[in-house]
Steps between C-alpha positions, in 0.01 A plus 500: 500500500822671379799279439758481776255560785415212728137440590546675836553830316851547641763561234797267526847644452800299407862584580550675165201727567646587840838576343334738254314673782818517706688658209219749442506601866877548494486703177223717635702562818798603286277731296375661820861547611562687175194720550602582856852584383359737239271656760799544732661712228181700468492537879851647501389747233193596706707546815711762324221674312291797599186288528563237769139425593508152340823382666332309783247334269768386254716368786200304631431352156864390472474324837180325390655386172804362681280320754292348222815379321615333822158338543500369141846349545384339823202341327722382213743343746217324687385331180811284542507352154 
């Protein structure tokens, strides 16, 4: 049996593990904010270009990235460590 796993097979997490996970979630949310900001710049470019066929798709992807960032922050907050 690997070290750190109880006999029930459920991995135990201590408060430090949760803090690391919480920080990772918050960093990932911030990274997604950066990606959506960059895509927003690309969206503005597309809106003013000759080829606007991808505008709706890029706008949808930005919304999804922002929603995911909100969800990640919510999960991080719920860890309450």
